[in-house]
C-alpha positions as CSV (number, residue, x, y, z in Angstrom):
1,M,101.9,63.0,110.8
2,C,100.4,66.1,109.5
3,S,100.5,66.1,105.7
4,S,98.0,65.1,103.1
5,D,98.1,61.3,102.5
6,L,95.2,60.9,100.1
7,S,95.6,58.9,96.9
8,T,93.4,57.7,94.1
9,K,93.1,54.1,92.9
10,A,91.2,52.9,89.9
11,V,89.6,49.6,88.8
12,T,89.6,49.0,85.1
13,T,88.2,46.1,83.0
14,E,88.8,45.0,79.5
15,S,85.2,44.3,78.7
16,D,82.1,46.4,78.6
17,P,80.1,45.5,80.6
18,A,82.6,44.2,83.1
19,V,82.3,40.4,83.5
20,G,83.8,38.2,86.2
21,N,85.3,39.1,89.5
22,A,87.4,42.1,90.6
23,A,90.1,41.9,93.3
24,I,91.1,45.1,95.1
25,T,94.1,45.2,97.4
26,G,94.3,48.2,99.7
27,T,91.6,50.8,100.3
28,F,88.7,51.3,97.9
29,T,86.3,54.2,98.5
30,A,83.4,55.3,96.5
31,Q,80.5,57.7,97.0
32,T,78.0,55.0,95.8
33,F,78.0,51.6,94.2
34,V,75.5,50.8,91.4
35,I,74.8,47.2,90.9
36,S,72.8,46.2,87.8
37,N,71.4,42.9,86.6
38,S,68.3,41.7,84.7
39,A,66.1,42.5,87.7
40,G,67.1,46.2,87.7
41,S,69.7,48.6,89.2
42,Y,70.4,49.0,92.9
43,T,72.3,51.9,94.4
44,I,74.2,51.1,97.6
45,S,75.6,53.9,99.8
46,P,78.2,52.2,101.9
47,T,79.7,53.3,105.1
48,I,82.7,55.4,104.2
49,Y,85.8,55.5,106.4
50,T,88.3,58.3,105.8
51,S,91.2,60.1,107.5
52,V,92.0,63.8,106.9
53,N,94.8,65.9,108.1
54,V,93.9,69.5,108.9
55,T,97.1,71.6,108.9
56,S,95.9,75.1,109.6
57,A,94.8,76.6,112.9
58,G,91.6,78.7,112.7
59,V,90.9,77.9,109.1
60,L,87.7,76.4,107.9
61,T,88.6,73.1,106.0
62,V,86.1,70.9,104.1
63,I,86.7,67.4,105.4
64,D,83.9,65.5,103.5
65,S,81.1,66.2,101.1
66,Y,78.3,64.3,99.4
67,I,76.1,65.0,96.4
68,L,73.1,67.1,97.3
69,A,70.8,65.6,94.6
70,D,71.6,62.0,95.5
71,F,71.3,61.9,99.3
72,R,69.4,63.8,102.0
73,T,71.1,62.8,105.3
74,A,74.5,61.7,106.6
75,E,75.5,60.4,110.0
76,Y,79.2,60.7,111.0
77,V,81.2,59.2,113.8
78,A,84.2,61.6,114.2
79,S,87.5,61.0,116.0
80,V,89.9,63.9,116.2
81,N,93.5,63.8,117.4
82,D,95.3,67.1,118.1
83,N,98.8,66.1,117.2
84,T,100.3,69.2,118.7
85,A,98.8,69.1,122.2
86,N,97.8,65.4,122.2
87,N,94.1,66.2,122.9
88,K,91.5,63.6,121.9
89,Y,87.9,64.4,120.7
90,A,85.0,62.2,119.6
91,S,81.4,62.9,118.7
92,K,78.5,61.9,116.4
93,L,77.2,64.4,113.8
94,L,73.9,64.2,112.0
95,V,73.7,66.3,108.8
96,T,70.7,66.9,106.5
97,H,69.6,69.5,104.0
98,D,66.5,70.9,102.4
99,G,68.0,71.4,98.9
100,T,69.4,74.8,99.7
101,T,70.5,74.9,103.3
102,S,72.3,72.3,105.4
103,Y,71.7,71.6,109.1
104,M,73.8,69.8,111.6
105,S,73.4,68.3,115.1
106,E,76.5,67.2,117.1
107,Y,76.0,65.0,120.1
108,G,77.8,62.4,122.2
109,I,80.8,64.7,122.6
110,M,83.8,63.4,124.5
111,I,86.9,65.6,125.1
112,S,90.0,64.3,126.8
113,N,91.6,67.6,127.7
114,S,90.5,70.8,126.0
115,N,88.3,71.6,122.9
116,I,90.3,71.1,119.7
117,G,88.0,72.6,117.2
118,T,84.5,72.9,115.8
119,F,82.5,71.1,113.1
120,S,80.1,72.9,110.7
121,T,78.2,72.3,107.5
122,S,77.3,74.2,104.4
123,T,76.1,73.7,100.9
124,N,77.0,74.9,97.4
125,T,74.9,74.2,94.3
126,T,75.9,70.5,94.1
127,H,77.2,69.3,97.5
128,V,76.6,69.2,101.2
129,K,80.0,69.9,102.9
130,L,81.2,68.8,106.4
131,E,83.8,71.3,107.6
132,F,86.2,71.5,110.6
133,T,88.0,74.5,112.1
134,G,90.9,73.4,114.3
135,V,92.4,75.2,117.3
136,S,95.9,73.8,116.6
137,A,97.7,73.5,113.3
138,C,98.0,69.7,113.2
139,N,94.8,67.6,113.6
140,T,94.0,64.1,112.3
141,I,90.3,63.5,111.8
142,K,89.0,60.0,111.2
143,L,85.4,59.8,110.0
144,S,82.9,57.0,109.5
145,R,79.9,58.1,107.3
146,V,76.6,56.5,106.5
147,I,74.4,58.4,103.9
148,V,70.8,57.9,103.1
């Protein structure tokens, strides 16, 4: 499969503030969760799991981003499948920023056959971006992200 399969789901309540329990069927992804009670508010930055299809060879594609003002560092576990040549690739990436420039270290690299692409990072005025440039035109990238 090499097409975009992202979708958006929403949770709504009929009271403000929401009272009671919420049941979610399927995948629910959020940048952060804010939990508030009488003791205060707590922000939780969960581990995010995502799958992205990159469908252009040699083209820089943004595969994930996080808000620059909210978080300093992200750790990714990346698994890449080259759907054209059946190559497999796995690595860990550590990304951080100083408010203007982002920095990345990739380590623990495992390649089954030949290199299938490169990861990079950049920033704009609001986000830190994780990018991928694939060698072939049909890659599936699965990411696990923890941000702090």
